[in-house]
C-alpha positions as CSV (number, residue, x, y, z in Angstrom):
1,M,0.0,0.0,0.0
2,N,1.5,3.4,-1.0
3,D,1.5,6.3,1.4
4,A,-1.6,8.0,0.0
5,S,-3.6,4.8,0.3
6,L,-2.5,4.4,3.9
7,T,-3.2,8.0,4.8
8,A,-6.7,7.7,3.1
9,E,-7.4,4.6,5.1
10,R,-6.4,6.2,8.4
11,L,-8.5,9.3,7.6
12,V,-11.6,7.3,7.0
13,R,-11.1,5.2,10.1
14,A,-10.5,8.3,12.2
15,F,-13.7,9.9,10.7
16,A,-15.6,6.7,11.7
17,A,-14.2,6.8,15.2
18,A,-14.9,10.4,15.6
19,T,-18.5,10.2,14.5
20,N,-19.6,6.5,14.9
21,L,-21.2,6.9,11.4
22,V,-21.3,4.5,8.5
23,V,-19.7,5.0,5.1
24,A,-21.8,2.6,3.0
25,G,-24.9,4.2,1.4
26,Q,-23.9,7.7,2.2
27,R,-23.5,10.5,-0.3
28,I,-19.9,11.6,-0.1
29,H,-17.9,14.2,-2.0
30,V,-14.1,14.4,-2.0
31,A,-12.7,17.8,-2.9
32,G,-9.2,18.2,-4.0
33,A,-6.6,16.9,-6.5
34,G,-3.6,14.7,-6.1
35,E,-2.9,11.2,-4.8
36,L,-4.7,11.5,-1.5
37,A,-7.9,12.6,-3.1
38,G,-7.8,9.8,-5.6
39,A,-7.0,7.2,-2.9
40,L,-9.9,8.5,-0.7
41,R,-12.3,8.3,-3.6
42,S,-11.3,4.7,-4.4
43,L,-11.5,3.6,-0.7
44,L,-14.8,5.2,-0.1
45,R,-16.3,3.6,-3.2
46,A,-14.9,0.2,-2.1
47,L,-16.6,0.7,1.3
48,G,-20.0,1.5,-0.4
49,G,-20.0,5.3,-0.3
50,V,-22.0,7.1,-3.0
51,S,-20.2,9.7,-5.0
52,S,-22.0,13.0,-4.9
53,E,-21.7,16.7,-5.7
54,P,-20.9,18.8,-2.6
55,D,-24.3,20.5,-2.4
56,R,-26.0,17.0,-1.9
57,A,-23.3,15.3,0.1
58,D,-23.8,13.9,3.6
59,Y,-20.0,14.0,4.1
60,V,-17.4,16.2,2.4
61,F,-13.7,15.4,2.6
62,L,-11.4,18.3,1.8
63,T,-7.9,17.5,0.6
64,A,-5.2,19.7,-1.1
65,G,-6.1,21.1,-4.5
66,D,-7.6,24.1,-6.3
67,D,-11.2,22.9,-6.1
68,R,-11.4,23.2,-2.4
69,P,-13.8,25.8,-1.1
70,S,-11.9,29.0,-0.5
71,Q,-11.4,30.9,2.8
72,A,-13.3,33.7,1.1
73,A,-16.3,31.4,0.5
74,A,-16.2,30.5,4.2
75,A,-16.1,34.2,5.1
76,T,-19.3,34.9,3.1
77,D,-21.4,31.8,3.7
78,G,-20.6,30.8,0.1
79,L,-19.8,27.3,1.1
80,P,-21.6,24.8,-1.3
81,F,-22.7,22.4,1.4
82,R,-26.2,21.3,2.4
83,D,-27.7,21.9,5.8
84,G,-26.5,19.3,8.2
85,A,-23.4,18.2,6.2
86,I,-20.3,17.0,7.9
87,V,-17.2,18.5,6.5
88,V,-13.9,16.8,7.2
89,D,-10.9,19.2,6.6
90,A,-8.1,16.8,5.7
91,S,-6.0,19.4,3.9
92,D,-2.4,20.1,4.9
93,D,-3.2,23.6,6.2
94,G,-6.7,23.2,7.7
95,A,-7.6,26.5,6.1
96,L,-11.4,26.1,6.0
97,A,-11.6,25.0,9.6
98,T,-9.4,27.9,10.6
99,A,-11.5,30.4,8.6
100,L,-14.8,29.2,10.2
101,E,-13.3,29.4,13.6
102,A,-12.1,32.9,12.9
103,R,-15.5,34.2,11.9
104,G,-16.8,33.9,15.5
105,L,-20.0,32.1,14.3
106,A,-22.4,30.8,16.8
107,E,-21.3,27.3,17.9
108,L,-24.0,24.6,18.5
109,A,-23.5,21.8,21.0
110,T,-22.2,18.7,19.2
111,R,-20.2,15.6,19.8
112,P,-16.5,16.4,20.2
113,P,-14.1,16.6,18.4
114,S,-16.5,18.1,15.8
115,R,-17.4,21.7,15.9
116,R,-20.9,22.6,14.8
117,Y,-21.5,26.1,13.3
118,R,-24.7,28.0,12.4
119,L,-24.1,30.0,9.3
120,A,-25.8,33.3,8.7
121,D,-28.3,31.8,6.2
122,G,-29.4,29.3,8.8
123,R,-27.5,26.2,7.6
124,G,-25.8,24.0,10.2
125,L,-22.4,22.6,9.4
126,D,-20.2,20.2,11.3
127,M,-16.5,20.7,10.9
128,L,-14.1,17.9,11.7
129,R,-10.4,18.7,11.4
130,L,-8.2,15.6,10.7
131,D,-4.6,16.4,10.0
132,P,-3.2,13.8,7.6
133,A,0.4,14.4,8.7
134,T,-0.4,13.7,12.4
135,L,-2.3,10.5,11.5
136,G,0.8,9.5,9.5
137,R,3.2,10.1,12.3
138,D,1.3,8.4,15.2
139,P,-2.2,7.1,14.0
140,F,-3.3,5.4,17.1
141,T,-2.6,8.3,19.5
142,A,-4.1,10.7,17.1
143,R,-7.4,8.9,17.2
144,L,-7.6,8.4,20.9
145,D,-9.7,11.5,21.4
146,F,-12.2,10.2,18.9
147,T,-12.9,6.8,20.5
148,R,-14.7,5.2,23.5
149,R,-11.3,5.4,25.2
150,R,-11.6,9.2,25.3
151,A,-14.9,8.9,27.2
152,E,-13.5,6.3,29.5
153,A,-10.6,8.8,30.4
154,L,-13.1,11.2,31.9
155,E,-13.5,11.0,35.6
156,P,-16.6,8.8,36.3
157,G,-19.5,10.8,37.6
158,S,-17.9,14.2,36.8
159,D,-19.7,17.0,35.1
160,A,-17.4,16.6,32.1
161,A,-18.4,12.9,31.8
162,A,-22.1,13.8,32.1
163,R,-21.7,16.5,29.5
164,D,-19.9,14.2,27.1
165,A,-22.6,11.5,27.4
166,D,-25.3,14.0,26.8
167,L,-23.6,15.2,23.6
168,R,-23.1,11.7,22.4
169,L,-26.8,10.9,23.0
170,D,-27.9,14.1,21.2
171,W,-25.5,13.1,18.3
172,A,-26.9,9.6,18.0
173,R,-30.5,10.9,18.0
174,R,-29.7,13.2,15.1
175,F,-28.8,10.3,12.9
176,M,-31.8,8.1,13.9
177,P,-34.7,9.5,11.7
178,A,-36.3,6.1,11.0
179,S,-36.6,5.2,14.7
180,S,-37.9,8.6,15.5
181,R,-40.6,8.3,12.8
182,V,-41.8,4.9,14.1
183,A,-41.8,6.2,17.8
184,A,-43.8,9.3,16.7
185,S,-46.4,7.1,15.0
186,L,-46.6,4.9,18.2
187,A,-47.0,8.0,20.3
188,A,-49.9,9.2,18.1
189,E,-51.5,5.8,18.2
190,G,-51.1,5.5,22.0
191,A,-50.2,1.8,21.6
192,L,-47.3,1.9,24.2
193,R,-49.0,4.1,26.7
194,G,-48.4,2.7,30.2
195,R,-46.9,-0.6,28.9
196,R,-43.9,-1.8,30.7
197,F,-40.8,-2.6,28.6
198,G,-37.3,-3.8,29.6
199,V,-34.4,-3.1,27.3
200,S,-31.5,-5.5,27.6
201,M,-28.8,-4.5,25.1
202,V,-25.4,-3.0,24.7
203,L,-25.7,0.2,26.7
204,E,-24.3,3.0,24.6
205,P,-25.8,6.1,23.0
206,K,-27.9,4.4,20.4
207,T,-29.6,2.1,22.9
208,A,-30.1,5.2,25.1
209,V,-32.0,6.9,22.3
210,L,-34.1,3.8,21.7
211,S,-35.0,3.9,25.4
212,L,-35.8,7.6,25.2
213,L,-38.0,7.1,22.2
214,L,-39.9,4.3,23.9
215,A,-40.5,6.5,26.9
216,E,-41.6,9.4,24.7
217,A,-44.2,7.1,23.0
218,G,-45.7,6.4,26.5
219,A,-43.8,3.3,27.7
220,Q,-42.3,2.7,31.1
221,V,-38.8,1.6,30.5
222,S,-36.0,0.1,32.5
223,L,-32.6,-1.3,31.2
224,Y,-30.0,-4.0,31.8
225,A,-26.6,-4.5,30.2
226,H,-23.7,-6.9,30.7
227,S,-20.7,-5.3,32.4
228,D,-18.4,-5.4,29.3
229,E,-21.2,-3.9,27.2
230,T,-21.9,-0.9,29.6
231,D,-20.9,2.6,29.0
232,D,-21.1,3.9,32.6
233,A,-21.5,7.6,31.6
234,V,-24.4,6.7,29.3
235,A,-26.0,4.6,32.1
236,D,-25.6,7.7,34.4
237,A,-27.2,9.9,31.7
238,L,-30.3,7.7,31.6
239,R,-30.5,7.5,35.4
240,A,-30.4,11.3,35.4
241,R,-33.4,11.2,33.2
242,G,-35.4,8.9,35.5
243,F,-34.7,5.5,34.1
244,A,-34.0,2.5,36.2
245,V,-30.6,1.2,34.9
246,H,-29.3,-2.1,36.2
247,A,-25.8,-2.0,34.8
248,G,-22.2,-1.3,35.7
249,S,-18.9,-1.9,33.9
250,G,-17.4,-3.2,37.1
251,A,-19.8,-6.0,37.9
252,D,-18.5,-9.5,38.1
253,A,-20.4,-12.6,37.2
254,D,-22.4,-12.6,40.4
255,G,-23.0,-8.8,40.2
256,Q,-24.3,-9.3,36.6
257,L,-26.7,-11.9,37.8
258,A,-27.9,-9.7,40.6
259,N,-28.4,-6.8,38.2
260,A,-30.3,-9.0,35.8
261,R,-32.6,-10.4,38.5
262,A,-33.3,-6.9,39.8
263,Y,-34.1,-5.9,36.3
264,L,-36.5,-8.7,35.8
265,A,-38.1,-7.9,39.1
266,E,-39.2,-4.5,37.7
267,G,-42.4,-6.1,36.4
268,H,-42.0,-5.9,32.7
269,E,-44.6,-7.1,30.3
270,F,-42.2,-7.2,27.4
271,L,-38.4,-7.5,26.8
272,L,-36.4,-6.1,23.9
273,D,-33.3,-8.3,24.1
274,D,-29.9,-8.7,22.5
275,G,-28.6,-12.4,22.7
276,S,-31.8,-13.6,24.4
277,H,-29.9,-14.0,27.7
278,L,-32.6,-12.1,29.6
279,I,-35.5,-13.9,27.8
280,R,-33.9,-17.2,28.8
281,L,-33.0,-16.1,32.3
282,A,-36.8,-15.1,32.8
283,A,-37.8,-18.6,31.6
284,H,-35.2,-20.2,33.9
285,D,-36.3,-18.1,36.9
286,G,-40.0,-18.4,36.2
287,V,-40.6,-14.8,35.5
288,E,-43.7,-14.6,33.4
289,L,-43.8,-12.1,30.4
290,L,-46.2,-11.3,27.7
291,G,-43.8,-11.3,24.9
292,A,-40.3,-10.2,23.7
293,A,-38.3,-9.2,20.7
294,E,-34.8,-10.5,19.9
295,E,-32.1,-8.6,18.0
296,T,-29.5,-11.1,17.1
297,T,-28.8,-14.4,15.2
298,S,-27.0,-15.8,18.2
299,G,-29.9,-15.0,20.4
300,L,-32.6,-16.6,18.1
301,R,-30.7,-19.9,18.0
302,P,-31.3,-20.9,21.6
303,L,-34.9,-19.6,21.4
304,H,-35.6,-22.0,18.5
305,A,-34.0,-24.8,20.5
306,M,-36.2,-24.1,23.6
307,G,-39.3,-25.8,22.1
308,D,-42.1,-25.9,24.6
309,A,-39.9,-24.2,27.2
310,L,-40.5,-20.9,25.2
311,R,-43.9,-20.0,26.7
312,I,-44.2,-16.5,25.1
313,P,-44.3,-15.0,21.6
314,V,-40.9,-13.6,20.5
315,L,-40.6,-11.4,17.5
316,A,-37.5,-12.1,15.4
317,V,-36.3,-8.5,14.8
318,N,-32.9,-10.0,13.7
319,D,-34.6,-11.5,10.7
320,A,-36.3,-8.3,9.6
321,R,-34.7,-7.3,6.2
322,V,-33.8,-3.8,7.5
323,K,-31.8,-5.5,10.3
324,T,-30.0,-8.4,8.9
325,R,-29.2,-7.0,5.4
326,F,-27.8,-3.8,6.8
327,D,-26.7,-4.3,10.5
328,N,-24.6,-7.4,9.9
329,R,-23.1,-6.6,6.6
330,Y,-22.5,-2.9,6.7
331,G,-22.6,-2.1,10.5
332,T,-20.8,-5.1,12.0
333,G,-18.5,-5.3,8.9
334,Q,-17.3,-1.8,9.2
335,S,-17.2,-1.4,12.9
336,C,-15.4,-4.7,13.5
337,V,-12.8,-4.4,10.8
338,F,-12.1,-0.8,11.6
339,A,-11.7,-1.6,15.3
340,I,-9.2,-4.4,14.5
341,A,-7.3,-2.1,12.2
342,D,-7.1,0.6,14.9
343,L,-5.7,-1.9,17.5
344,L,-3.2,-3.3,14.9
345,D,-2.0,0.2,14.2
346,Q,-0.4,0.1,17.7
347,L,1.8,-2.7,16.4
348,G,2.6,-1.0,13.1
349,R,0.4,-3.5,11.3
350,G,-2.6,-3.2,9.1
351,F,-4.9,-4.9,6.6
352,A,-3.1,-3.9,3.4
353,D,-1.8,-7.1,1.8
354,A,-2.4,-9.0,5.0
355,R,-3.7,-12.6,4.8
356,V,-7.0,-12.6,6.6
357,A,-9.1,-15.7,7.5
358,V,-12.8,-14.9,8.0
359,V,-14.4,-17.8,9.8
360,G,-18.1,-18.1,8.8
361,F,-19.8,-16.6,5.8
362,G,-23.2,-15.7,7.2
363,P,-24.3,-12.0,7.1
364,V,-21.7,-10.9,9.5
365,G,-18.9,-12.9,7.7
366,V,-20.0,-11.3,4.4
367,G,-19.6,-7.9,5.9
368,V,-16.3,-8.5,7.6
369,A,-14.8,-10.1,4.4
370,Q,-16.1,-7.1,2.3
371,H,-14.6,-4.5,4.6
372,A,-11.3,-6.3,5.1
373,S,-11.0,-6.7,1.3
374,A,-11.7,-3.0,0.9
375,L,-8.7,-2.2,3.2
376,G,-6.5,-4.3,0.9
377,A,-6.5,-7.7,2.7
378,V,-6.3,-11.0,0.9
379,V,-9.3,-12.8,2.3
380,T,-9.8,-16.5,2.7
381,V,-13.2,-17.7,3.9
382,C,-13.4,-20.7,6.3
383,E,-17.0,-22.0,6.1
384,L,-18.4,-25.5,6.9
385,D,-21.7,-24.9,4.9
386,P,-20.9,-25.8,1.3
387,V,-23.5,-23.4,-0.1
388,R,-22.1,-20.5,1.8
389,A,-18.6,-21.6,1.0
390,L,-19.5,-21.5,-2.7
391,E,-21.2,-18.1,-2.2
392,A,-17.8,-16.9,-0.9
393,R,-15.9,-18.3,-3.9
394,Y,-18.3,-16.5,-6.2
395,A,-17.8,-13.3,-4.2
396,G,-14.1,-13.5,-5.1
397,Y,-12.6,-15.1,-1.9
398,D,-10.6,-18.2,-1.6
399,T,-12.0,-20.8,0.7
400,A,-10.2,-23.4,2.9
401,P,-10.7,-25.1,6.2
402,L,-9.5,-23.1,9.3
403,E,-7.0,-25.8,10.2
404,D,-5.3,-25.3,6.8
405,T,-5.4,-21.5,7.1
406,V,-4.5,-20.7,10.7
407,G,-0.8,-21.4,10.3
408,T,-0.3,-18.8,7.5
409,A,-3.0,-16.1,8.3
410,H,-2.0,-12.8,9.7
411,V,-5.4,-12.1,11.1
412,V,-8.2,-14.5,11.9
413,I,-11.7,-13.1,12.6
414,S,-14.4,-15.3,13.9
415,A,-17.8,-14.3,12.5
416,T,-19.8,-17.4,13.5
417,G,-21.5,-16.4,16.7
418,E,-20.8,-19.9,18.0
419,P,-18.8,-20.8,21.1
420,Q,-15.4,-22.6,20.6
421,T,-15.0,-21.5,17.0
422,I,-11.3,-20.7,17.7
423,T,-10.0,-23.6,19.8
424,A,-6.9,-23.9,22.0
425,A,-5.5,-26.0,19.2
426,H,-5.9,-23.1,16.7
427,L,-4.3,-20.7,19.1
428,R,-1.4,-23.1,19.7
429,T,-0.7,-23.8,15.9
430,A,-1.1,-20.2,14.7
431,G,1.5,-18.6,12.7
432,P,3.9,-16.1,14.1
433,G,2.0,-13.0,15.3
434,T,-1.4,-14.1,14.1
435,A,-4.0,-11.8,15.5
436,F,-7.3,-13.4,16.6
437,A,-10.5,-11.2,16.9
438,V,-14.2,-11.8,17.4
439,A,-17.0,-10.3,15.3
440,G,-19.6,-12.9,16.0
441,G,-20.2,-11.8,19.6
442,V,-20.8,-14.8,21.9
443,L,-18.9,-15.7,25.0
444,D,-16.0,-18.1,24.4
445,E,-16.0,-17.8,20.7
446,I,-12.2,-17.9,21.3
447,A,-11.6,-20.7,23.7
448,L,-9.2,-18.7,25.9
449,G,-10.4,-20.6,29.0
450,D,-9.4,-23.9,27.5
451,A,-6.0,-22.4,26.4
452,Q,-5.3,-21.3,30.0
453,S,-6.3,-24.6,31.4
454,L,-3.6,-26.1,29.2
455,G,-1.0,-23.8,30.6
456,A,-1.2,-20.8,28.2
457,R,-1.0,-17.3,29.8
458,L,-1.8,-13.9,28.4
459,E,0.7,-11.0,28.3
460,S,-0.3,-7.5,27.4
461,R,1.4,-6.1,24.4
462,A,-0.6,-3.0,23.8
463,W,-4.0,-1.6,24.7
464,K,-6.5,-4.5,24.3
465,V,-3.8,-6.6,22.7
466,D,-2.6,-9.7,24.5
467,A,0.1,-12.3,23.5
468,V,-0.8,-16.0,24.1
469,L,2.2,-17.6,25.6
470,W,2.4,-21.3,26.0
471,P,4.7,-23.2,28.3
472,G,8.2,-23.2,26.9
473,A,7.6,-20.0,25.0
474,E,10.5,-18.3,26.7
475,H,12.7,-20.8,25.1
476,G,11.4,-19.9,21.6
477,D,8.5,-22.3,21.3
478,R,4.8,-21.8,22.0
479,A,4.1,-25.5,22.1
480,G,6.8,-26.7,24.5
481,D,7.8,-30.2,23.5
482,D,6.8,-29.8,19.9
483,A,9.5,-27.2,19.2
484,A,11.3,-29.1,16.5
485,S,8.1,-30.0,14.6
486,A,6.7,-26.6,14.9
487,A,9.9,-25.0,13.5
488,A,10.0,-27.4,10.6
489,S,6.4,-26.7,9.7
490,G,6.9,-22.9,9.8
491,S,4.1,-22.6,12.5
492,G,6.5,-22.1,15.4
493,S,7.8,-18.7,16.4
494,G,10.1,-17.0,19.0
495,S,8.8,-15.4,22.1
496,D,8.7,-12.1,20.3
497,S,5.9,-13.1,17.8
498,P,3.3,-15.4,19.6
499,A,-0.3,-15.5,18.6
500,L,-2.2,-12.4,19.7
501,V,-5.8,-12.1,21.0
502,L,-7.6,-8.7,20.6
503,D,-9.5,-7.6,23.6
504,R,-9.6,-11.1,25.2
505,G,-12.0,-12.3,22.5
506,G,-14.8,-9.8,23.3
507,C,-17.0,-8.7,20.4
508,I,-14.4,-6.3,19.1
509,N,-16.7,-3.5,17.9
510,I,-18.4,-3.3,21.3
511,T,-15.5,-3.8,23.7
512,A,-12.9,-1.8,21.8
513,A,-15.0,0.7,19.9
514,E,-18.6,2.2,20.0
515,G,-20.5,-0.6,18.3
516,N,-22.3,-0.5,15.0
517,P,-22.7,3.0,13.3
518,V,-25.5,5.1,14.3
519,Q,-27.5,5.0,11.0
520,I,-27.3,1.2,11.0
521,M,-28.7,0.9,14.5
522,D,-31.4,3.4,13.4
523,L,-32.7,0.8,11.0
524,S,-32.5,-2.0,13.6
525,F,-34.1,0.0,16.3
526,A,-36.9,1.1,13.9
527,A,-37.6,-2.6,13.6
528,Q,-37.4,-3.0,17.4
529,L,-39.9,-0.1,17.9
530,T,-42.2,-1.7,15.2
531,A,-42.0,-5.0,17.1
532,A,-42.8,-3.1,20.4
533,G,-46.0,-1.8,18.8
534,M,-46.9,-5.3,17.7
535,L,-46.4,-6.8,21.1
536,A,-48.3,-4.0,22.8
537,R,-51.2,-4.5,20.4
538,C,-51.2,-8.2,20.9
539,D,-50.6,-8.8,17.2
540,V,-49.0,-12.1,18.1
541,R,-50.1,-14.3,20.9
542,E,-48.9,-17.8,20.3
543,P,-45.6,-18.9,22.0
544,G,-42.6,-19.4,19.7
545,V,-40.5,-17.2,17.4
546,H,-42.4,-15.1,14.9
547,P,-41.2,-12.9,11.9
548,L,-42.0,-9.3,11.5
549,P,-44.3,-8.7,8.5
550,P,-42.4,-7.7,5.3
551,S,-44.5,-4.5,5.1
552,A,-42.8,-3.3,8.3
553,D,-39.4,-3.3,6.4
554,E,-40.8,-1.5,3.5
555,V,-42.3,1.4,5.6
556,I,-38.9,1.9,7.3
557,A,-36.9,1.7,4.1
558,A,-39.2,4.0,2.2
559,G,-39.0,6.6,5.0
560,I,-35.2,6.6,4.7
561,L,-35.4,7.0,0.9
562,G,-37.9,9.8,1.3
563,A,-40.5,7.8,-0.7
564,D,-43.9,6.3,-0.3
565,V,-44.4,2.6,-0.1
566,G,-45.6,1.7,-3.6
567,Q,-47.0,-1.5,-5.1
568,R,-45.6,-4.5,-3.4
569,S,-44.2,-7.5,-5.2
570,P,-46.5,-10.5,-5.4
571,E,-43.9,-12.7,-3.6
572,L,-43.9,-10.3,-0.6
573,A,-47.6,-9.9,-0.6
574,E,-48.1,-13.6,-0.5
575,A,-45.5,-14.0,2.3
576,E,-47.2,-11.4,4.5
577,P,-48.1,-13.2,7.8
578,E,-51.7,-12.6,9.0
579,F,-51.6,-11.4,12.6
580,E,-54.9,-11.8,14.4
581,T,-55.6,-9.1,17.0
582,R,-56.8,-10.7,20.1
583,P,-58.1,-9.5,23.5
584,E,-55.4,-8.0,25.6
585,P,-54.2,-10.4,28.3
586,T,-53.6,-9.6,31.9
587,A,-49.9,-9.2,32.8
588,R,-48.7,-11.9,35.0
589,N,-45.1,-10.9,35.7
590,R,-44.5,-13.1,38.7
591,R,-42.2,-16.0,39.4
592,R,-43.7,-19.4,39.0
593,S,-42.4,-22.2,41.2
594,Q,-39.8,-24.5,39.8
595,T,-41.1,-28.0,38.8
596,E,-39.2,-31.2,39.3
597,G,-36.3,-31.6,36.9
598,E,-35.7,-27.8,36.4
599,S,-32.7,-27.8,38.7
600,Q,-30.6,-29.2,35.8
601,K,-29.5,-26.6,33.3
602,P,-31.0,-27.0,29.9
603,A,-29.1,-26.6,26.6
604,W,-30.7,-23.1,26.2
605,H,-29.4,-21.9,29.6
606,P,-28.4,-18.3,29.5
607,T,-24.6,-18.5,29.1
608,R,-24.1,-15.0,30.3
609,F,-25.4,-16.2,33.8
610,P,-23.5,-19.5,34.5
611,N,-24.4,-19.2,38.2
612,A,-28.2,-18.9,37.6
């Protein structure tokens, strides 16, 4: 990768970290001439950005060249940008950012490090200054102020932390028009008025906005989140707004279980869940609910497996087209690959020309492979399903078993959502310096516990980067007695290049970044709000997992496009489920006594709560 391409990649990743916004599907204009402008245009196209003229663009990147807006234009409101545009000044001199600052314009509150100006003609403009020279010298440090790590550095409970959280919530809400439209419709209908909802999802700004929208539509809302998925400042911001929040980043396993049970004791009628851990804990504990909605593929699997033990209707929000076709491919794909690239930057490594193994080619794997390829990686897909493996081959990727790939891959990304995808044996036989990361998002997707039980230990090498050291590693061998064979096969390495695990196998876009981009979660949460309305209206009553009607996707998508829902395709019209509205049941949110045999944990036991 040449210098211009590397700088372009770092600029785009810095933009994404600073804004938590998506590239794919957005109108983008790159102003300027020269290698950097060309490299930016190529990369943004590869990531799914839509080339646009400046007056229609959502994002504008300014680089060196004669076609940049002039300082004179900035001085006279002659800037050719639409209201609400985000302008990234990536020029060498930062002239436009300096000119706007010098005008003394009224600044509007916005998420740092952006600065939001109100121009004299009424347009709002966000200016983000990204110095390409600084990113080139020390890319990781230069981005620290743009990431979750910046928020974590603020003193917990301080006024500064509270102010920062408020700004991040306001920023997220600004880019969630679909969710806002559905919530406004529910408020006008009154469907949620007085209904009791629990939200158990990753606790960050987008989830906070979902909770606020539910409350504004009339619902009573409380929240739970796992400790490694909790932004404490956001939790405090919701508490300050009157929400009951059962979450804290410092909770251990017993503390998480206590938080979860206190949350379930709130008396919910409905749960909006992510991973189905709380739905399953409610079933385990005998907490009766009227219904729920589930956000993820990994959460639906155990619900399908529950059979008669699932005694409530659950709406499969994950399977909605506006969720699975966008959240997994574009949201998880961008956020996970960018988070991995940010961490590898600390080690002077990247995706360009790297051999990357993507394990699993479901919707998440498709997105991870696409974004890794866009950053210049040579991708091999490891997929057991022959149809998906063939699909990967037709998408332009090589395919091979993981066992044949792990010894030569520079990066291995698990995108299966299945425990034990990366085994201790994979960690032990990995090539020198192979970095392992998780995009699938379930506990133990990388079997670190098994590796440690076999004598491996973790040693920190950088922020959220650990080396996996096996007995005998100090003598130049990660496999102890197998030193000679490992060296002969090329899989062995000295102690300076053991296998690496990123953020201890946590879902990397959540634990090391801010999760999926805002616009992507807007689509998912619009589907969640649609499900909330269906649950409150009793559109589904039979126990089991149920789809959302295709028409719900169409309304959400048409709203984003600014279009009306037109004539539906015959296939979709025939596929529309018929939901019978039935009399509203009486809430029975009380514990039922355990029956004989329930003391043994079933296969669907909520893995987040091993002590339950």
